[in-house]
C-alpha positions in Angstrom: -30.9 -84.4 66.1 -30.1 -82.5 69.3 -30.1 -85.7 71.3 -27.7 -87.3 68.7 -25.4 -84.3 68.9 -25.4 -84.4 72.7 -24.7 -88.1 72.6 -21.8 -87.6 70.2 -20.4 -84.8 72.4 -20.8 -87.1 75.5 -18.8 -89.9 73.7 -16.1 -87.4 72.6 -15.9 -86.0 76.2 -15.7 -89.5 77.6 -12.9 -90.4 75.1 -11.0 -87.2 75.9 -11.4 -87.9 79.6 -10.2 -91.5 79.1 -7.2 -90.1 77.1 -6.2 -87.9 79.9 -6.6 -90.7 82.4 -4.4 -93.0 80.2 -1.7 -90.4 79.9 -1.8 -89.8 83.6 -1.6 -93.5 84.1 1.4 -93.8 81.8 3.3 -91.2 83.8 2.3 -92.9 87.0 3.5 -96.2 85.8 7.0 -95.1 86.8 7.2 -96.0 90.4 10.3 -96.5 92.4 13.5 -94.8 93.4 16.8 -93.7 91.8 20.2 -92.7 93.1 22.2 -90.5 90.8 25.9 -89.8 91.5 27.7 -86.9 89.7 31.2 -85.6 89.7 29.9 -82.1 88.9 30.4 -79.3 91.3 29.2 -75.8 91.8 26.7 -74.5 89.2 26.5 -77.6 87.2 25.8 -79.8 90.2 23.0 -77.4 91.2 21.5 -77.6 87.7 21.4 -81.4 87.8 19.6 -81.2 91.1 17.1 -78.7 89.7 16.4 -80.8 86.6 16.0 -83.9 88.8 13.3 -82.0 90.8 11.5 -81.3 87.5 11.8 -85.0 86.6 10.1 -86.0 89.9 7.3 -83.5 89.3 6.6 -85.2 85.9 6.9 -88.6 87.6 5.3 -88.3 91.0 5.7 -92.0 91.6 9.5 -91.7 91.5 11.9 -90.6 94.3 15.3 -89.7 92.9 18.3 -88.3 94.7 21.3 -86.6 93.2 24.6 -87.0 95.2 27.5 -84.7 94.3 30.5 -85.5 96.5 32.9 -83.2 94.7 36.6 -84.0 95.0 35.8 -87.3 96.8 33.8 -88.6 93.8 36.5 -90.8 92.2 37.4 -92.5 95.5 33.8 -93.1 96.4 33.2 -94.7 93.0 36.2 -97.0 93.4 34.8 -98.3 96.7 31.4 -98.8 95.1 32.9 -100.7 92.2 34.9 -103.0 94.6 31.7 -103.8 96.5 29.7 -104.1 93.3 27.1 -101.8 94.7 26.8 -98.9 92.1 24.3 -96.1 91.9 21.4 -96.5 89.5 22.9 -93.7 87.4 26.4 -92.3 87.6 28.9 -90.0 85.8 31.8 -91.7 84.1 34.0 -88.6 84.0 35.9 -89.8 80.9 36.2 -93.5 81.8 33.1 -95.1 80.3 35.0 -97.5 78.0 37.7 -98.5 80.4 37.1 -98.1 84.1 33.3 -98.5 84.1 32.7 -100.7 81.1 31.8 -103.8 83.1 29.2 -101.9 85.1 27.3 -100.1 82.3 24.1 -101.0 80.5 24.3 -100.7 76.7 22.2 -97.8 75.5 21.9 -98.5 71.7 18.1 -98.5 71.9 17.8 -94.9 73.1 16.4 -92.4 70.6 19.4 -90.1 71.0 22.0 -92.9 70.5 22.7 -92.0 66.8 23.1 -88.2 67.4 26.3 -88.2 69.4 29.4 -86.1 68.5 31.5 -88.6 66.3 34.9 -87.4 67.5 34.5 -89.2 70.8 31.6 -91.7 70.3 34.0 -94.6 70.0 35.5 -93.7 73.4 32.1 -94.0 75.1 31.3 -97.3 73.4 32.6 -100.7 74.2 34.6 -103.0 71.9 31.4 -104.4 70.5 30.1 -100.9 69.5 27.6 -100.7 72.4 27.0 -97.1 73.5 27.6 -96.8 77.2 26.6 -93.3 78.3 24.6 -90.1 77.5 27.1 -87.3 76.9 25.2 -84.2 78.0 28.0 -81.9 77.0 31.4 -82.1 75.3 34.6 -80.4 76.3 36.2 -79.0 73.2 39.3 -78.0 75.0 41.6 -75.2 74.1 43.7 -72.7 75.9 41.5 -70.3 78.0 43.0 -66.9 78.8 42.2 -63.6 80.4 42.0 -61.1 77.5 42.6 -58.0 79.5 45.7 -59.5 81.1 47.2 -60.5 77.7 46.5 -57.1 76.3 48.0 -55.4 79.4 51.2 -57.5 79.0 51.4 -57.0 75.2 50.8 -60.7 74.3 49.2 -61.3 70.9 47.2 -64.5 70.2 46.9 -67.0 68.9 50.0 -68.6 70.2 50.7 -71.1 67.4 53.4 -73.3 68.9 55.0 -74.1 72.2 57.8 -71.6 71.7 55.2 -68.8 71.3 53.6 -70.0 74.5 56.8 -70.1 76.5 57.7 -66.6 75.3 54.2 -65.4 76.3 54.6 -66.8 79.8 57.9 -65.0 80.2 56.5 -61.8 78.8 53.6 -61.9 81.3 55.9 -62.5 84.2 58.3 -59.7 83.2 55.7 -57.1 82.1 53.7 -57.4 85.3 56.9 -57.5 87.5 55.7 -60.9 88.8 52.3 -59.5 89.9 50.4 -61.6 87.4 50.6 -65.4 87.5 51.1 -66.7 84.0 49.3 -70.0 84.8 47.2 -70.9 87.9 46.8 -74.5 88.9 44.8 -75.8 91.9 47.2 -78.6 92.9 45.4 -78.8 96.3 42.6 -80.5 94.5 45.1 -83.1 93.0 43.6 -83.5 89.6 44.2 -80.0 88.2 48.0 -80.5 88.4 47.7 -83.3 85.7 45.7 -81.2 83.3 48.6 -79.3 81.7 50.4 -82.6 81.1 47.4 -84.4 79.7 46.4 -81.6 77.4 49.9 -80.8 76.1 50.6 -84.5 75.5 48.1 -84.3 72.6 50.3 -82.0 70.4 53.4 -83.6 71.8 52.5 -87.2 70.8 49.4 -87.5 68.6 48.8 -84.6 66.2 51.9 -84.3 64.1 52.2 -86.2 60.8 54.9 -88.3 62.4 53.2 -89.2 65.7 53.1 -91.8 68.4 49.5 -92.9 68.3 50.1 -96.4 67.1 53.1 -96.9 69.5 51.1 -95.8 72.5 48.3 -98.2 71.6 50.4 -101.3 70.8 52.9 -101.0 73.6 56.0 -99.9 71.6 56.1 -96.3 72.8 59.6 -94.9 73.5 59.3 -93.5 77.1 62.4 -91.4 76.7 60.1 -89.1 74.8 58.0 -88.7 77.9 61.2 -87.6 79.7 61.8 -84.9 77.1 58.1 -83.8 77.3 57.8 -83.4 81.1 61.2 -81.7 81.2 59.7 -78.8 79.2 56.9 -78.5 81.7 59.4 -78.7 84.5 61.2 -75.8 83.0 57.9 -73.8 83.2 57.8 -74.5 86.9 61.4 -73.7 87.4 61.0 -70.3 85.7 58.1 -69.3 88.0 55.3 -69.5 85.5 52.9 -71.2 88.0 51.3 -69.9 91.2 53.6 -70.2 94.2 50.8 -72.0 96.2 50.3 -74.6 93.4 50.3 -77.5 95.9 47.6 -76.0 98.2 45.5 -73.9 95.9 41.9 -75.0 95.3 39.8 -74.7 92.2 38.0 -71.8 93.7 41.3 -70.0 94.0 42.0 -70.5 90.3 38.6 -69.0 89.5 39.3 -66.0 91.7 42.7 -65.4 90.3 41.3 -65.5 86.8 38.4 -63.3 87.7 40.5 -60.6 89.3 43.2 -60.4 86.6 45.9 -62.1 88.7 46.2 -65.1 86.4 46.5 -65.2 82.6 45.9 -68.9 81.7 44.0 -71.7 83.3 43.8 -75.4 82.2 40.3 -76.3 83.1 38.3 -75.6 79.9 35.5 -73.1 79.4 33.8 -73.8 82.7 36.4 -71.8 84.6 35.0 -68.6 82.9 31.5 -69.1 84.3 32.9 -69.7 87.8 35.1 -66.6 87.4 32.1 -64.5 86.4 30.3 -65.3 89.7 33.2 -63.3 91.2 33.6 -60.7 88.5 30.8 -60.6 85.9 32.9 -58.3 83.7 35.9 -60.6 83.3 36.9 -60.9 79.6 37.9 -64.4 78.5 39.4 -65.7 75.3 39.9 -69.1 73.8 42.4 -70.5 71.3 43.4 -74.0 70.2 46.3 -75.7 71.9 49.7 -74.6 70.5 51.5 -77.1 68.3 54.5 -78.8 69.9 56.5 -79.0 66.6 57.2 -76.3 64.0 55.7 -78.3 61.1 52.5 -79.1 63.0 49.3 -77.0 63.5 47.2 -76.0 66.5 44.6 -78.5 67.7 41.5 -78.8 70.0 40.9 -81.7 72.4 37.4 -83.2 72.2 35.7 -85.5 74.6 32.6 -86.0 76.7 32.5 -84.0 79.8 29.4 -84.8 81.8 28.2 -88.3 80.8 25.6 -90.4 82.6 25.5 -94.2 82.4 23.1 -96.8 84.0 24.3 -99.5 86.2 23.6 -102.7 84.4 22.4 -104.5 87.6 20.2 -101.7 88.7 16.7 -102.7 89.9 15.3 -99.5 88.3 16.5 -99.6 84.7 13.2 -98.4 83.2 13.2 -95.4 85.5 16.8 -94.8 84.8 16.3 -94.8 81.1 13.4 -92.3 81.5 15.7 -90.1 83.5 18.3 -90.1 80.7 15.7 -89.4 78.1 14.6 -86.5 80.3 18.1 -85.1 80.5 18.5 -85.5 76.7 15.7 -83.1 76.0 16.9 -80.1 74.0 15.8 -77.6 76.6 17.6 -79.5 79.4 20.8 -79.9 77.3 20.7 -76.2 76.6 20.3 -75.2 80.2 23.2 -77.3 81.3 25.6 -76.5 78.5 25.0 -72.7 78.6 25.8 -72.7 82.3 29.4 -73.7 81.4 29.8 -72.4 77.9 30.3 -75.9 76.5 28.9 -77.5 73.4 26.2 -80.3 73.6 27.4 -83.9 73.4 24.3 -84.8 71.3 22.5 -83.0 68.5 19.3 -81.4 69.5 16.7 -79.1 67.9 17.3 -76.5 70.5 20.2 -74.1 69.8 22.8 -73.7 72.5 24.6 -70.4 73.1 28.1 -71.2 74.3 28.7 -67.6 75.3 32.2 -66.2 75.1 33.4 -69.3 73.3 31.1 -68.9 70.3 33.3 -66.4 68.4 36.4 -68.5 68.9 34.8 -71.8 67.8 33.7 -69.9 64.7 37.1 -68.4 64.2 38.9 -71.7 64.6 36.2 -73.9 62.9 38.8 -75.5 60.6 41.1 -76.5 63.3 41.4 -80.3 63.9 40.0 -82.0 67.0 41.6 -85.0 68.7 40.4 -87.2 71.6 41.7 -86.4 75.1 45.1 -88.0 75.5 44.8 -90.2 78.5 41.4 -91.5 77.6 42.4 -92.6 74.1 46.0 -93.6 74.4 46.8 -94.8 77.9 45.4 -97.8 79.8 42.9 -97.2 82.6 44.5 -96.4 85.9 47.3 -94.0 84.9 45.6 -90.7 85.6 46.4 -90.7 89.3 50.1 -91.4 88.5 50.2 -88.5 86.0 49.0 -86.2 88.8 51.2 -87.7 91.6 54.4 -87.8 89.7 53.8 -84.3 88.2 53.7 -82.9 91.8 56.6 -85.0 92.9 58.7 -83.8 90.0 57.9 -80.1 90.7 59.0 -80.5 94.3 62.2 -82.3 93.3 61.2 -85.6 94.9 61.7 -87.3 91.6 63.5 -86.4 88.3 61.9 -86.3 84.8 63.6 -89.6 84.2 62.0 -91.2 87.2 58.6 -89.8 86.2 59.1 -91.5 82.8 60.2 -94.8 84.3 57.2 -94.8 86.7 54.9 -94.1 83.7 56.5 -96.9 81.7 56.3 -99.5 84.5 52.6 -98.7 85.2 51.8 -98.6 81.5 53.2 -102.0 80.9 51.6 -103.4 84.1 48.2 -102.2 83.1 48.5 -103.3 79.5 49.3 -106.8 80.7 46.5 -106.7 83.2 44.0 -105.6 80.6 45.1 -108.4 78.2 44.5 -110.9 81.0 
């Protein structure tokens, strides 16, 4: 009997050992290299690099490198697209279904493919319904403000419409004797100057009962409306509601101004708060939906993928790339990334995510409608650079609001025709 028991134990031990060897073998089957490009900067870029190190520890046969070129990301990717030499994995920064669609591998077979936030899933899928990216987080955009500054200046929130917002900007400027900047924009980094235009375009053109969504999509939009729209933002500039160094300030300057109580509003989403807290851990931030543009409309949130990773369809390392996306999609990794920027997950996970200061506001405004980000949903690919360039040119007086509108119309029609071809 003893010999039988010892024999059985030996077999069990052998099976267990074989099981360990098989598991180890399965992890070692991933052999090769990956190059991952991200547009993330600061804390979020560091976290992606940390997670990538963990991925390599789990898969010792893989060498993977994260490249985070910062402000040069978009230009670098344009060069790579032109040469048809893309990274194995890359961030699509809002352009999965337009700019990058011809380079991306469909991801319908991934386990997390059916758990994506429905508000923007269509925008990260191609015309045939193929999912193109893993959205690690989602940017549920509203208006971020410094609570202490607003209280000091006697501004009560929420600001329900654009008139409320304009009055608040004037009140901040007046109450602080010009010492506090109502809105800080890092125009030296180019893209931030377009943010206010892109975000306020949503209530201006897409949220009201009588809206321009269909006209923007079918090419019949009346561009005189764009003239009226940008003229309102031009008036904000003329009245001194922006920082005087708007054309040279960098993103870090916006974070510092927000952190030190020298700026009331920023147009970057929740992540600016975490950057500001590296400077001043005690900064108090608030969040409200975007104000309505029309009296008979309601406030709204913007909703879209923020950090989204896709796989180059011609990569020689597709199996490894899929494993990397699966690794990033784990609940604990989504949690780590999203909590670093106070943003909601882009996919459903079993691991709860604490979005920090934004939690109470998402709860307070849970019934407020969400709309897709304006330029991603309603403009053809290629117009973002023009939005930023002409915004800066209009502020400096190089062009008029009418010329801004004409430039937008001409480029819109050109790109629509090009996309049809």
